[in-house]
Backbone as CSV, one residue per row, in Angstrom:
resi,resn,N_x,N_y,N_z,CA_x,CA_y,CA_z,C_x,C_y,C_z
1,UNK,0.846,-1.184,0.000,0.000,0.000,0.000,0.885,1.239,0.000
2,UNK,0.551,2.220,-0.792,1.315,3.456,-0.877,0.781,4.489,0.111
3,UNK,1.577,5.504,0.328,1.137,6.612,1.177,0.069,7.414,0.446
4,UNK,-0.866,7.919,1.192,-1.831,8.882,0.673,-1.736,10.103,1.578
5,UNK,-2.161,11.236,1.067,-2.138,12.418,1.931,-3.423,13.210,1.775
6,UNK,-3.760,13.913,2.837,-4.905,14.812,2.867,-4.435,16.126,3.476
7,UNK,-5.070,17.202,3.087,-4.739,18.500,3.683,-5.376,18.614,5.054
8,UNK,-4.685,19.307,5.914,-5.132,19.546,7.275,-4.967,21.042,7.544
9,UNK,-5.894,21.622,8.276,-5.789,23.037,8.656,-6.037,23.165,10.146
10,UNK,-5.260,24.016,10.791,-5.440,24.277,12.219,-5.908,25.703,12.418
11,UNK,-6.825,25.883,13.374,-7.438,27.184,13.624,-7.629,27.408,15.111
12,UNK,-7.908,28.652,15.435,-8.363,29.077,16.754,-7.303,28.951,17.845
13,UNK,-7.632,29.492,19.001,-6.781,29.370,20.176,-6.722,27.889,20.534
14,UNK,-5.543,27.381,20.786,-5.403,25.982,21.172,-5.167,25.036,20.018
15,UNK,-5.112,25.551,18.798,-4.741,24.734,17.641,-5.757,23.612,17.377
16,UNK,-6.957,23.991,17.003,-7.998,23.025,16.661,-7.712,22.502,15.253
17,UNK,-7.515,21.190,15.117,-7.088,20.577,13.858,-8.291,20.015,13.098
18,UNK,-8.366,20.322,11.799,-9.374,19.738,10.907,-8.622,18.999,9.801
19,UNK,-8.692,17.673,9.804,-8.039,16.857,8.779,-8.995,16.628,7.614
20,UNK,-8.435,16.414,6.443,-9.245,16.080,5.276,-10.047,17.240,4.726
21,UNK,-9.518,18.451,4.816,-10.260,19.620,4.319,-10.330,19.584,2.791
22,UNK,-11.391,20.187,2.244,-11.621,20.167,0.798,-11.117,21.416,0.096
23,UNK,-10.918,22.512,0.830,-10.442,23.743,0.194,-9.654,24.578,1.193
24,UNK,-8.904,25.516,0.649,-8.142,26.463,1.473,-8.581,27.852,1.037
25,UNK,-9.727,28.289,1.550,-10.252,29.602,1.205,-9.825,30.633,2.234
26,UNK,-9.452,31.807,1.743,-9.033,32.897,2.612,-10.231,33.799,2.905
27,UNK,-10.262,34.357,4.131,-11.370,35.225,4.483,-11.087,36.051,5.715
28,UNK,-12.133,36.703,6.207,-12.017,37.620,7.339,-12.346,36.960,8.672
29,UNK,-12.386,35.633,8.707,-12.547,34.885,9.951,-11.513,33.762,9.973
30,UNK,-11.267,33.243,11.158,-10.330,32.137,11.343,-11.121,30.842,11.371
31,UNK,-11.273,30.202,10.197,-12.024,28.966,10.120,-11.553,28.180,8.904
32,UNK,-11.757,26.881,8.914,-11.418,26.045,7.765,-12.641,25.930,6.850
33,UNK,-12.389,25.684,5.583,-13.424,25.527,4.562,-14.485,26.623,4.617
34,UNK,-14.033,27.858,4.805,-14.983,28.967,4.888,-15.469,29.368,3.499
35,UNK,-16.561,30.091,3.457,-17.126,30.616,2.214,-16.680,32.073,2.095
36,UNK,-15.801,32.388,1.137,-15.269,33.754,1.039,-16.345,34.822,0.854
37,UNK,-17.433,34.502,0.165,-18.497,35.492,-0.031,-19.164,35.860,1.291
38,UNK,-19.164,34.940,2.236,-19.752,35.192,3.554,-18.777,35.961,4.443
39,UNK,-17.470,35.726,4.248,-16.429,36.349,5.070,-15.383,37.014,4.181
40,UNK,-15.774,38.071,3.451,-14.838,38.700,2.510,-13.702,39.438,3.231
41,UNK,-12.602,39.572,2.518,-11.458,40.343,3.017,-11.656,41.780,2.551
42,UNK,-11.711,42.706,3.492,-11.877,44.114,3.167,-10.604,44.637,2.510
43,UNK,-10.762,45.467,1.474,-9.582,46.064,0.833,-8.690,46.716,1.873
44,UNK,-7.383,46.622,1.623,-6.345,47.198,2.486,-6.193,46.440,3.808
45,UNK,-6.733,45.231,3.860,-6.519,44.372,5.033,-5.994,43.024,4.554
46,UNK,-5.729,42.173,5.491,-5.218,40.840,5.207,-6.263,39.801,5.573
47,UNK,-6.118,38.617,4.983,-6.917,37.494,5.442,-6.373,37.052,6.799
48,UNK,-7.107,36.205,7.474,-6.542,35.536,8.633,-5.476,34.571,8.134
49,UNK,-4.432,34.362,8.937,-3.416,33.369,8.598,-4.089,32.014,8.405
50,UNK,-3.541,31.227,7.490,-3.943,29.836,7.294,-2.748,28.970,7.665
51,UNK,-2.936,28.045,8.576,-1.899,27.076,8.942,-2.308,25.735,8.360
52,UNK,-1.664,25.361,7.250,-2.002,24.110,6.592,-0.807,23.155,6.634
53,UNK,-1.106,21.880,6.515,-0.067,20.855,6.445,-0.698,19.605,5.839
54,UNK,0.155,18.684,5.429,-0.333,17.419,4.889,-0.264,16.354,5.973
55,UNK,-1.206,15.433,5.924,-1.205,14.265,6.801,-1.085,13.032,5.925
56,UNK,0.007,12.291,6.106,0.232,11.062,5.351,-0.323,9.870,6.122
57,UNK,-1.040,9.017,5.410,-1.563,7.770,5.965,-1.232,6.650,4.987
58,UNK,-1.496,5.424,5.369,-1.172,4.275,4.535,0.152,3.681,4.986
59,UNK,0.869,3.067,4.073,2.164,2.452,4.374,3.220,2.963,3.407
60,UNK,4.364,3.290,3.923,5.489,3.748,3.125,6.747,3.524,3.939
61,UNK,7.889,3.665,3.314,9.145,3.582,4.048,9.581,4.964,4.482
62,UNK,9.618,5.898,3.511,10.088,7.252,3.820,9.472,8.255,2.858
63,UNK,9.035,9.385,3.392,8.595,10.534,2.613,9.699,11.577,2.769
64,UNK,10.180,12.115,1.659,11.272,13.093,1.724,11.125,14.126,0.602
65,UNK,12.023,15.092,0.592,12.069,16.136,-0.446,10.705,16.795,-0.647
66,UNK,10.055,17.174,0.444,8.721,17.770,0.374,8.867,19.242,-0.024
67,UNK,8.136,19.629,-1.082,8.201,20.997,-1.604,6.794,21.570,-1.719
68,UNK,6.686,22.897,-1.602,5.395,23.580,-1.658,5.548,24.880,-2.432
69,UNK,4.633,25.132,-3.395,4.659,26.365,-4.173,3.288,26.627,-4.785
70,UNK,3.153,27.772,-5.427,1.920,28.157,-6.145,2.206,28.073,-7.625
71,UNK,1.298,27.472,-8.368,1.493,27.313,-9.804,0.162,27.502,-10.510
72,UNK,-0.036,28.654,-11.103,-1.261,28.868,-11.872,-1.039,30.000,-12.871
73,UNK,-1.944,30.140,-13.796,-1.786,31.135,-14.854,-2.563,32.419,-14.601
74,UNK,-3.530,32.402,-13.705,-4.360,33.587,-13.497,-3.671,34.661,-12.666
75,UNK,-2.786,34.272,-11.774,-2.042,35.245,-10.997,-2.871,35.985,-9.966
76,UNK,-2.562,37.266,-9.833,-3.163,38.092,-8.793,-3.960,39.238,-9.384
77,UNK,-4.866,39.766,-8.571,-5.485,41.047,-8.893,-4.492,42.148,-8.524
78,UNK,-4.798,43.366,-8.846,-3.926,44.505,-8.564,-3.550,44.550,-7.083
79,UNK,-2.251,44.560,-6.809,-1.686,44.700,-5.462,-2.218,43.674,-4.452
80,UNK,-2.555,42.509,-4.942,-2.904,41.371,-4.091,-1.667,40.476,-4.052
81,UNK,-1.297,39.978,-2.880,-0.162,39.066,-2.771,-0.512,37.920,-1.828
82,UNK,0.145,36.802,-2.056,-0.013,35.645,-1.181,1.337,35.389,-0.543
83,UNK,1.376,35.469,0.768,2.605,35.281,1.535,2.642,33.873,2.110
84,UNK,3.858,33.345,2.290,3.993,31.982,2.800,5.264,31.830,3.622
85,UNK,5.203,30.929,4.576,6.350,30.584,5.411,6.347,29.077,5.610
86,UNK,7.522,28.455,5.440,7.650,27.010,5.598,7.977,26.650,7.034
87,UNK,7.419,25.535,7.490,7.724,24.982,8.812,7.465,25.989,9.935
88,UNK,6.373,26.729,9.789,6.014,27.764,10.756,5.536,27.131,12.064
89,UNK,5.814,27.799,13.159,5.302,27.399,14.462,3.881,27.935,14.596
90,UNK,2.949,27.089,15.012,1.554,27.508,15.123,1.399,28.619,16.153
91,UNK,0.633,29.608,15.763,0.232,30.697,16.643,-1.213,31.008,16.281
92,UNK,-2.005,31.455,17.222,-3.404,31.752,16.922,-3.478,32.670,15.703
93,UNK,-4.167,32.255,14.628,-4.238,33.066,13.415,-4.830,34.446,13.665
94,UNK,-4.306,35.421,12.920,-4.810,36.789,13.007,-4.718,37.446,11.636
95,UNK,-5.254,38.651,11.527,-5.161,39.419,10.284,-3.951,40.342,10.279
96,UNK,-3.192,40.362,11.363,-1.990,41.190,11.440,-0.962,40.686,10.432
97,UNK,-0.333,41.600,9.729,0.673,41.217,8.742,1.742,40.363,9.403
98,UNK,2.059,39.223,8.801,2.996,38.303,9.430,4.434,38.469,8.936
99,UNK,4.677,39.290,7.929,6.034,39.547,7.464,6.643,38.441,6.630
100,UNK,5.842,37.451,6.220,6.355,36.354,5.407,6.665,36.832,3.989
101,UNK,7.403,36.014,3.259,7.783,36.314,1.876,6.679,35.886,0.917
102,UNK,6.764,36.378,-0.320,5.835,35.944,-1.359,5.984,34.442,-1.563
103,UNK,4.887,33.768,-1.828,4.938,32.325,-2.063,5.714,32.071,-3.361
104,UNK,6.589,31.084,-3.383,7.321,30.772,-4.617,6.360,30.377,-5.742
105,UNK,6.778,30.669,-6.980,5.921,30.419,-8.139,6.389,29.260,-9.005
106,UNK,7.376,28.511,-8.550,7.842,27.365,-9.333,8.460,26.326,-8.412
107,UNK,8.555,25.118,-8.929,9.168,24.042,-8.167,10.622,24.357,-7.829
108,UNK,11.311,25.036,-8.757,12.726,25.358,-8.549,12.988,26.276,-7.371
109,UNK,11.992,27.075,-6.989,12.154,27.991,-5.855,11.216,27.623,-4.697
110,UNK,10.661,26.415,-4.752,9.660,25.976,-3.775,10.186,25.997,-2.347
111,UNK,9.253,26.101,-1.401,9.573,26.021,0.019,9.878,24.567,0.378
112,UNK,10.922,24.334,1.144,11.238,22.997,1.644,10.475,22.752,2.930
113,UNK,9.733,21.659,2.975,8.874,21.363,4.117,9.416,20.147,4.871
114,UNK,9.481,20.253,6.179,9.924,19.158,7.044,8.727,18.390,7.594
115,UNK,9.014,17.390,8.403,7.957,16.711,9.153,7.520,17.628,10.290
116,UNK,6.392,17.318,10.895,5.922,18.098,12.044,6.925,18.055,13.185
117,UNK,7.716,16.989,13.222,8.713,16.838,14.284,10.026,17.540,13.954
118,UNK,10.097,18.176,12.760,11.283,18.947,12.392,12.324,18.179,11.607
119,UNK,12.018,16.969,11.184,12.963,16.171,10.408,12.765,16.399,8.916
120,UNK,13.793,16.152,8.132,13.711,16.310,6.681,12.915,15.181,6.031
121,UNK,12.669,14.101,6.762,11.919,12.962,6.239,10.830,12.551,7.226
122,UNK,9.845,11.839,6.700,8.812,11.227,7.530,8.972,9.727,7.344
123,UNK,9.414,9.042,8.378,9.679,7.610,8.317,8.474,6.871,8.890
124,UNK,7.910,5.949,8.090,6.726,5.203,8.513,7.024,4.366,9.756
125,UNK,6.158,4.462,10.721,6.259,3.636,11.916,7.349,4.021,12.898
126,UNK,8.081,5.093,12.614,9.141,5.508,13.540,8.514,6.034,14.824
127,UNK,9.187,5.819,15.912,8.691,6.253,17.208,8.493,7.767,17.237
128,UNK,7.327,8.215,17.662,7.046,9.640,17.804,6.717,10.345,16.507
129,UNK,6.526,9.628,15.408,6.226,10.252,14.117,4.712,10.325,13.926
130,UNK,4.212,11.526,13.651,2.771,11.748,13.539,2.225,11.516,12.138
131,UNK,3.062,11.608,11.114,2.591,11.543,9.731,2.264,12.909,9.157
132,UNK,2.325,13.950,9.986,2.081,15.314,9.515,3.379,15.950,9.013
133,UNK,3.221,16.848,8.032,4.327,17.719,7.653,4.344,18.906,8.609
134,UNK,5.379,19.720,8.502,5.389,20.988,9.214,4.332,21.909,8.622
135,UNK,3.992,22.959,9.342,2.989,23.908,8.861,3.532,24.792,7.754
136,UNK,2.674,25.083,6.788,2.884,26.178,5.855,1.903,27.263,6.292
137,UNK,2.438,28.433,6.643,1.561,29.557,7.022,1.327,30.390,5.764
138,UNK,0.067,30.664,5.473,-0.311,31.448,4.306,-1.135,32.652,4.745
139,UNK,-0.996,33.754,4.007,-1.830,34.926,4.259,-2.007,35.693,2.959
140,UNK,-3.255,36.015,2.628,-3.565,36.818,1.452,-3.607,38.282,1.877
141,UNK,-2.860,39.124,1.154,-2.774,40.542,1.507,-3.335,41.395,0.385
142,UNK,-4.010,42.479,0.750,-4.563,43.420,-0.218,-4.151,44.842,0.150
143,UNK,-4.340,45.753,-0.794,-4.098,47.176,-0.548,-5.356,47.954,-0.925
144,UNK,-5.320,49.268,-0.762,-6.465,50.097,-1.152,-6.709,50.030,-2.658
145,UNK,-5.702,49.623,-3.432,-5.840,49.535,-4.892,-6.333,48.175,-5.383
146,UNK,-6.489,47.224,-4.488,-6.980,45.900,-4.882,-8.477,45.997,-5.161
147,UNK,-8.919,45.559,-6.342,-10.352,45.641,-6.661,-11.192,44.794,-5.705
148,UNK,-12.405,45.243,-5.456,-13.345,44.478,-4.633,-13.766,43.220,-5.382
149,UNK,-14.272,42.264,-4.652,-14.804,41.055,-5.273,-13.883,39.868,-5.095
150,UNK,-14.302,38.777,-5.672,-13.562,37.523,-5.551,-12.178,37.636,-6.176
151,UNK,-11.230,36.922,-5.601,-9.880,36.867,-6.164,-9.819,35.731,-7.182
152,UNK,-8.734,35.678,-7.919,-8.538,34.564,-8.846,-8.208,33.309,-8.055
153,UNK,-8.630,32.166,-8.574,-8.301,30.895,-7.932,-6.799,30.667,-8.002
154,UNK,-6.240,30.164,-6.922,-4.805,29.865,-6.841,-4.619,28.346,-6.812
155,UNK,-3.583,27.869,-7.462,-3.240,26.447,-7.429,-2.024,26.268,-6.541
156,UNK,-2.212,25.588,-5.418,-1.118,25.326,-4.489,-0.627,23.905,-4.723
157,UNK,0.689,23.747,-4.837,1.280,22.455,-5.190,2.152,21.931,-4.053
158,UNK,2.071,20.632,-3.837,2.980,19.958,-2.937,3.519,18.728,-3.662
159,UNK,4.818,18.574,-3.598,5.469,17.422,-4.222,6.363,16.754,-3.192
160,UNK,6.483,15.434,-3.289,7.344,14.718,-2.349,7.838,13.440,-3.013
161,UNK,8.918,12.903,-2.467,9.431,11.600,-2.890,8.981,10.559,-1.876
162,UNK,8.609,9.391,-2.375,8.160,8.305,-1.504,8.935,7.029,-1.823
163,UNK,9.436,6.406,-0.792,10.057,5.092,-0.971,9.424,4.107,-0.015
């Protein structure tokens, strides 16, 4: 049996974990699988931070070389940016600017992601191994010049080697 993975998002005070999420929508509240039209991001503000990670299940020997980036053709609206940080330590999400860098746009410049335990690999069945990757912290930022309305869909990519 091979490894499978699902996205996981953590929210709220105390790090409430939701495994198997279907989308990573940004908005003006700290929640997973939110509806952006219900919780829009006001121009010149930021979304709440998103703390996402992958959860590997099944059987494998080792997961390694985990990379994360954005890859799509639609890009951004005027002065909209998506910020990202690899292997971030969980903190209660907020709309305060987190100072992260722009998310990489190609595999060649992708963020390197560790295991939740801080190792470069996830070894199946190893003592103390959760199967989670480290957190990727994401935040969508806007300015007064960003047009109102829905943003373009973003494609977030994760790649890994499995043995």
